[in-house]
C-alpha positions in Angstrom: -8.0 -45.0 -13.7 -5.9 -46.2 -10.7 -2.3 -44.8 -12.1 -4.4 -41.9 -13.4 -5.4 -40.9 -10.4 -2.2 -41.3 -8.6 -0.9 -39.0 -11.3 -3.3 -36.1 -10.6 -2.8 -36.4 -7.0 0.7 -35.9 -7.3 0.5 -33.2 -9.7 -1.8 -31.8 -7.0 0.6 -32.1 -3.8 3.5 -30.6 -6.0 1.3 -27.5 -6.7 0.7 -27.1 -2.7 4.1 -27.8 -1.8 5.2 -25.1 -4.5 3.0 -23.1 -3.4 4.1 -23.2 0.4 7.7 -22.6 -0.7 7.0 -19.5 -2.3 5.1 -18.4 0.2 7.7 -18.8 2.8 10.8 -17.4 0.9 11.3 -14.2 3.0 11.3 -10.8 1.7 14.4 -9.7 3.3 17.5 -11.2 4.0 19.6 -9.6 6.8 23.5 -9.2 7.2 25.6 -7.3 9.2 24.9 -3.7 8.0 21.3 -4.5 7.9 21.0 -2.8 4.9 19.3 -3.8 1.1 21.3 -4.6 -2.0 20.8 -1.9 -4.0 21.9 -3.3 -7.4 23.9 -1.0 -9.9 23.0 -2.2 -13.4 20.0 -4.1 -14.9 19.9 -7.1 -16.4 22.2 -6.7 -19.7 20.3 -9.6 -21.4 16.9 -7.8 -21.3 15.8 -6.3 -24.7 14.3 -2.2 -23.0 10.9 -1.1 -24.9 8.7 1.5 -24.6 5.4 2.2 -24.6 3.4 5.1 -26.7 3.3 7.9 -24.5 0.5 8.8 -22.4 -1.3 12.0 -21.1 -2.9 12.6 -18.3 -6.0 14.9 -18.2 -5.0 18.7 -17.5 -1.4 18.1 -17.8 1.7 19.0 -20.2 3.6 15.9 -20.1 3.7 13.5 -22.0 4.3 10.1 -20.0 6.7 7.3 -21.7 6.5 3.8 -19.4 9.8 1.8 -20.1 10.1 -1.8 -19.3 11.2 -5.5 -20.6 10.3 -6.9 -23.8 8.7 -9.7 -23.1 8.6 -13.0 -25.1 6.1 -15.8 -24.3 6.2 -19.9 -25.5 4.0 -20.8 -27.9 0.0 -21.5 -26.6 0.6 -18.7 -23.8 -1.3 -15.3 -23.7 0.5 -12.1 -23.6 0.6 -10.4 -19.1 -0.6 -7.3 -20.1 -3.0 -6.3 -23.4 -3.5 -8.4 -26.5 -0.6 -7.0 -29.1 1.6 -9.3 -29.7 3.7 -10.9 -32.7 5.1 -14.3 -33.0 4.6 -14.6 -29.6 6.6 -11.4 -28.3 4.4 -9.2 -26.1 5.0 -5.6 -27.1 2.4 -4.0 -24.5 4.2 -3.5 -21.3 1.5 -0.9 -19.7 -1.8 -0.9 -18.9 -3.7 2.2 -18.6 -6.4 2.9 -16.0 -8.6 6.1 -14.7 -5.3 8.5 -14.2 -3.4 5.4 -13.6 -0.5 3.1 -15.0 0.3 -0.5 -14.3 3.1 -3.3 -15.0 6.3 -4.3 -14.1 7.9 -1.2 -15.0 11.7 -0.1 -15.4 11.3 3.6 -15.4 9.3 6.2 -16.9 10.4 8.8 -18.9 8.5 12.3 -19.1 8.2 15.1 -21.7 7.2 18.4 -21.6 4.9 18.9 -24.8 6.3 21.5 -26.0 9.6 20.3 -25.7 11.7 17.3 -27.4 13.8 16.6 -24.0 13.0 14.0 -22.3 13.8 13.1 -18.3 14.1 10.0 -16.5 12.4 9.5 -13.3 15.0 7.4 -11.5 18.5 6.7 -12.3 19.0 3.8 -10.3 17.2 0.6 -11.0 13.6 0.3 -10.1 10.8 -2.2 -10.5 7.4 0.3 -10.8 4.0 -1.4 -10.3 1.9 1.6 -10.1 2.0 5.0 -11.4 -1.0 7.3 -10.0 -2.1 10.8 -11.0 -3.7 12.8 -8.3 -6.2 14.0 -10.5 -8.5 15.2 -7.7 -6.1 17.0 -6.1 -4.9 18.5 -9.3 -8.7 20.3 -10.5 -8.3 21.9 -6.5 -4.9 23.4 -5.9 -1.7 23.9 -8.0 -0.4 20.9 -6.9 0.1 18.4 -10.0 1.3 14.9 -8.0 2.4 11.8 -9.1 1.9 8.3 -6.7 3.9 5.2 -7.2 4.2 1.8 -5.3 7.8 -0.4 -6.8 10.4 -2.2 -5.5 14.1 0.1 -4.8 16.2 -2.7 -3.5 17.3 -6.2 -3.4 16.3 -6.6 0.0 16.2 -10.5 -0.4 19.3 -10.7 -2.0 19.0 -13.0 -4.8 20.7 -10.4 -7.4 17.5 -8.5 -9.0 14.6 -6.2 -8.2 11.7 -7.6 -8.6 8.3 -8.8 -6.8 10.2 -10.6 -4.2 11.4 -7.6 -2.5 9.8 -5.1 -0.1 7.0 -2.7 -1.4 8.1 0.8 -0.9 5.6 4.6 -1.1 7.3 7.5 -3.7 6.2 10.7 -5.0 6.9 12.8 -7.7 6.0 16.2 -9.0 3.9 15.6 -12.7 7.4 16.2 -14.7 9.1 13.3 -12.6 11.0 15.7 -10.6 11.6 15.9 -6.7 11.1 11.9 -7.1 11.1 11.1 -3.0 10.7 7.8 -1.2 8.3 8.3 1.5 8.1 5.0 3.1 11.0 3.8 5.2 14.0 1.9 4.4 12.8 -2.1 4.9 9.2 -1.9 6.0 7.2 -3.5 3.4 4.1 -1.4 2.2 0.9 -2.3 3.1 -1.6 0.3 1.4 -2.1 3.6 0.8 -5.2 6.1 0.7 -5.8 10.0 -1.0 -8.3 11.5 1.7 -9.5 14.4 -0.8 -10.6 16.8 2.5 -7.6 17.4 3.8 -4.9 16.6 0.5 -3.4 14.2 2.5 -2.2 10.6 1.6 -2.7 8.2 4.4 -0.7 4.9 4.1 0.6 1.9 6.3 3.7 -0.3 6.7 4.5 -3.2 8.4 8.2 -3.6 10.0 9.8 -6.8 10.2 10.7 -6.7 14.2 11.6 -9.9 15.1 13.4 -9.9 11.3 12.7 -13.3 10.6 12.6 -12.0 6.9 8.8 -12.3 6.5 6.3 -10.0 7.5 3.1 -11.6 9.1 0.7 -10.8 12.5 3.8 -10.7 15.0 5.1 -7.2 13.4 4.4 -3.9 14.2 2.0 -1.9 12.1 2.7 2.1 11.4 0.4 4.5 10.6 1.4 7.6 8.3 0.4 9.9 6.6 1.6 13.3 4.3 0.1 16.8 3.8 0.1 17.3 0.1 0.1 21.2 0.4 3.4 21.3 2.1 6.5 22.5 0.5 8.5 19.6 2.0 6.7 16.3 1.6 6.8 15.4 5.4 6.2 11.6 6.8 3.8 12.3 10.2 2.9 9.3 12.4 -0.4 8.8 13.9 -1.8 6.1 16.0 -5.2 5.4 15.6 -5.3 2.5 17.9 
């Protein structure tokens, strides 16, 4: 019994240490140029698959989520959805209310009256959320998508994943005008749509002491974008 309790204690300690190590991993590794590493290729060992297309209400475009085929050990559950065969999950995304979530390598857009498919990004990215601003589209002619994603290997571990800086992008519902709106090397904290002003407000945090972490010693930046403008210009504001 004593040996069993010792074993449990060691497991708990090991788990705590592991979690602590993960939490302390820097999101940014600085080099002489102070620039994030941009990957030119994705992992060639991964098998790319697409979910069935999605059409946001009131739009003329199909959206095809694209990601990596996920293989799970026997007895484990698929991270997304329940569709799996022989421990292989063919479901790579989830659909909420006007929002696609997952760990997606890309999105592809197809006009409903065309066979042509347009790729959102021509560079490696990891898309976490893609949100259609339905309420803005209902009141204006603007049909806009908002994305949270990682677009560069900021921690220089040779891959783009959730360990890298999260950024904010916008595009038209067609996938065109795919535009980064959060500054380089600043972590996206959150964003919010203010319908009455047709604005997106968002916060980012800058690693001002350059220790590779984003913490209480760093500086928050407050920004907004007027969605009615022809050009999505980021403007700063100071609420405090």
